[in-house]
C-alpha positions as protocol buffer text, in pm:
chain_id: "A"
residue {
  index: 1
  type: MET
  ca { x: -1233 y: -336 z: 48 }
}
residue {
  index: 2
  type: VAL
  ca { x: -1108 y: -368 z: 404 }
}
residue {
  index: 3
  type: ILE
  ca { x: -733 y: -409 z: 453 }
}
residue {
  index: 4
  type: ASP
  ca { x: -649 y: -691 z: 694 }
}
residue {
  index: 5
  type: TRP
  ca { x: -398 y: -510 z: 916 }
}
residue {
  index: 6
  type: ASP
  ca { x: -341 y: -822 z: 1128 }
}
residue {
  index: 7
  type: ALA
  ca { x: -223 y: -1007 z: 817 }
}
residue {
  index: 8
  type: PHE
  ca { x: -14 y: -700 z: 732 }
}
residue {
  index: 9
  type: LYS
  ca { x: 163 y: -723 z: 1070 }
}
residue {
  index: 10
  type: GLU
  ca { x: 250 y: -1084 z: 998 }
}
residue {
  index: 11
  type: HIS
  ca { x: 373 y: -990 z: 650 }
}
residue {
  index: 12
  type: LYS
  ca { x: 579 y: -703 z: 793 }
}
residue {
  index: 13
  type: GLN
  ca { x: 775 y: -941 z: 1016 }
}
residue {
  index: 14
  type: HIS
  ca { x: 908 y: -1118 z: 708 }
}
residue {
  index: 15
  type: SER
  ca { x: 967 y: -816 z: 486 }
}
residue {
  index: 16
  type: VAL
  ca { x: 1318 y: -696 z: 404 }
}
residue {
  index: 17
  type: ARG
  ca { x: 1194 y: -339 z: 357 }
}
residue {
  index: 18
  type: ASN
  ca { x: 1219 y: -69 z: 623 }
}
residue {
  index: 19
  type: ASP
  ca { x: 956 y: 177 z: 501 }
}
residue {
  index: 20
  type: ASN
  ca { x: 602 y: 99 z: 622 }
}
residue {
  index: 21
  type: PHE
  ca { x: 446 y: 244 z: 307 }
}
residue {
  index: 22
  type: GLU
  ca { x: 660 y: 24 z: 82 }
}
residue {
  index: 23
  type: ILE
  ca { x: 576 y: -275 z: 301 }
}
residue {
  index: 24
  type: THR
  ca { x: 207 y: -188 z: 269 }
}
residue {
  index: 25
  type: LEU
  ca { x: 232 y: -171 z: -109 }
}
residue {
  index: 26
  type: GLU
  ca { x: 423 y: -499 z: -116 }
}
residue {
  index: 27
  type: PHE
  ca { x: 155 y: -651 z: 110 }
}
residue {
  index: 28
  type: LEU
  ca { x: -133 y: -534 z: -109 }
}
residue {
  index: 29
  type: LYS
  ca { x: 40 y: -668 z: -418 }
}
residue {
  index: 30
  type: SER
  ca { x: 110 y: -1009 z: -267 }
}
residue {
  index: 31
  type: TYR
  ca { x: -176 y: -1074 z: -20 }
}
residue {
  index: 32
  type: TYR
  ca { x: -456 y: -935 z: -237 }
}
residue {
  index: 33
  type: ASN
  ca { x: -284 y: -1004 z: -570 }
}
residue {
  index: 34
  type: MET
  ca { x: -326 y: -641 z: -672 }
}
residue {
  index: 35
  type: THR
  ca { x: -120 y: -513 z: -962 }
}
residue {
  index: 36
  type: ASN
  ca { x: -324 y: -223 z: -1091 }
}
residue {
  index: 37
  type: PRO
  ca { x: -216 y: 113 z: -937 }
}
residue {
  index: 38
  type: HIS
  ca { x: -576 y: 237 z: -952 }
}
residue {
  index: 39
  type: ASP
  ca { x: -699 y: -60 z: -744 }
}
residue {
  index: 40
  type: ILE
  ca { x: -419 y: -17 z: -490 }
}
residue {
  index: 41
  type: TYR
  ca { x: -483 y: 357 z: -465 }
}
residue {
  index: 42
  type: ASP
  ca { x: -857 y: 300 z: -417 }
}
residue {
  index: 43
  type: ALA
  ca { x: -793 y: 41 z: -145 }
}
residue {
  index: 44
  type: LEU
  ca { x: -562 y: 279 z: 41 }
}
residue {
  index: 45
  type: ARG
  ca { x: -796 y: 574 z: -4 }
}
residue {
  index: 46
  type: GLU
  ca { x: -1089 y: 380 z: 144 }
}
residue {
  index: 47
  type: ASP
  ca { x: -892 y: 285 z: 456 }
}
residue {
  index: 48
  type: ASP
  ca { x: -819 y: 536 z: 736 }
}
residue {
  index: 49
  type: ILE
  ca { x: -459 y: 423 z: 784 }
}
residue {
  index: 50
  type: GLY
  ca { x: -406 y: 394 z: 410 }
}
residue {
  index: 51
  type: GLN
  ca { x: -541 y: 747 z: 360 }
}
residue {
  index: 52
  type: MET
  ca { x: -297 y: 878 z: 620 }
}
residue {
  index: 53
  type: MET
  ca { x: -11 y: 709 z: 435 }
}
residue {
  index: 54
  type: LEU
  ca { x: -120 y: 869 z: 107 }
}
residue {
  index: 55
  type: ASP
  ca { x: -159 y: 1210 z: 271 }
}
residue {
  index: 56
  type: LYS
  ca { x: 184 y: 1187 z: 435 }
}
residue {
  index: 57
  type: ARG
  ca { x: 341 y: 1140 z: 91 }
}
residue {
  index: 58
  type: ASN
  ca { x: 113 y: 1391 z: -84 }
}
residue {
  index: 59
  type: ILE
  ca { x: -20 y: 1122 z: -318 }
}
residue {
  index: 60
  type: THR
  ca { x: -350 y: 1243 z: -458 }
}
residue {
  index: 61
  type: ASP
  ca { x: -407 y: 1003 z: -747 }
}
residue {
  index: 62
  type: ALA
  ca { x: -315 y: 661 z: -884 }
}
residue {
  index: 63
  type: GLU
  ca { x: -51 y: 811 z: -1113 }
}
residue {
  index: 64
  type: GLY
  ca { x: 142 y: 944 z: -813 }
}
residue {
  index: 65
  type: LEU
  ca { x: 126 y: 601 z: -655 }
}
residue {
  index: 66
  type: GLU
  ca { x: 235 y: 436 z: -977 }
}
residue {
  index: 67
  type: ASN
  ca { x: 571 y: 615 z: -961 }
}
residue {
  index: 68
  type: ILE
  ca { x: 641 y: 461 z: -619 }
}
residue {
  index: 69
  type: LEU
  ca { x: 523 y: 116 z: -729 }
}
residue {
  index: 70
  type: TYR
  ca { x: 783 y: 110 z: -1006 }
}
residue {
  index: 71
  type: LYS
  ca { x: 1058 y: 181 z: -754 }
}
residue {
  index: 72
  type: ILE
  ca { x: 979 y: -116 z: -532 }
}
């Protein structure tokens, strides 16, 4: 899967969140209708920018991502 970062930029303009990672998760959930943490993690892991976001937060698996998803 390729994340449409141009669509993300448009989504970001209308988001009430301040954290880019939370906005990215919100974007993946709404734009791609993703709800499964494993699918979201895989999409981020396959993308260079997404992988950097995961690395920055030391998220190494879908379970680590799932904890953040429940907070947003």
